[in-house]
C-alpha positions, -999 to 999 in steps of 0.1 A, spaced: 591 -263 -145 580 -297 -134 557 -315 -159 539 -346 -146 517 -371 -164 498 -401 -153 497 -393 -116 465 -404 -98 440 -377 -89 440 -373 -51 411 -367 -27 405 -329 -21 423 -330 13 456 -341 -3 481 -327 -28 514 -336 -42 545 -317 -29 578 -313 -47 609 -316 -26 643 -302 -37 672 -322 -21 707 -309 -13 730 -326 11 701 -347 24 680 -317 33 646 -313 17 631 -280 8 597 -275 -7 596 -266 -44 558 -262 -45 525 -280 -40 503 -292 -69 472 -312 -78 464 -331 -110 430 -336 -126 414 -368 -140 440 -369 -168 469 -370 -142 487 -341 -159 499 -307 -146 527 -282 -149 543 -267 -118 565 -236 -117 592 -247 -93 597 -223 -64 634 -221 -53 656 -195 -38 686 -212 -55 694 -225 -90 682 -260 -95 717 -270 -105 727 -264 -68 705 -294 -58 713 -331 -59 679 -344 -67 641 -342 -61 612 -361 -47 574 -359 -49 553 -370 -19 516 -370 -11 509 -345 16 479 -328 33 463 -301 11 485 -269 13 517 -289 19 539 -299 48 570 -284 65 587 -317 56 579 -349 38 554 -370 56 535 -390 30 542 -416 4 569 -409 -22 556 -412 -57 585 -398 -78 622 -392 -73 652 -384 -94 687 -369 -96 697 -336 -112 
């Protein structure tokens, strides 16, 4: 699960997208939106255990998500 707080609410034509990173390759872990309170919980979608990834990033993407990161990175971290 990914829990976020204090992210800005985006216009309806944009969403946040979680990227799982392994060996420099980014795979989508899901797309999500936040409300006025900036809070949401995302069930991460992954074909592999999260421990097999090096890190993660969250970018702003067109609604529905992108095949690869195209927008501004707003969060990142290491596992």
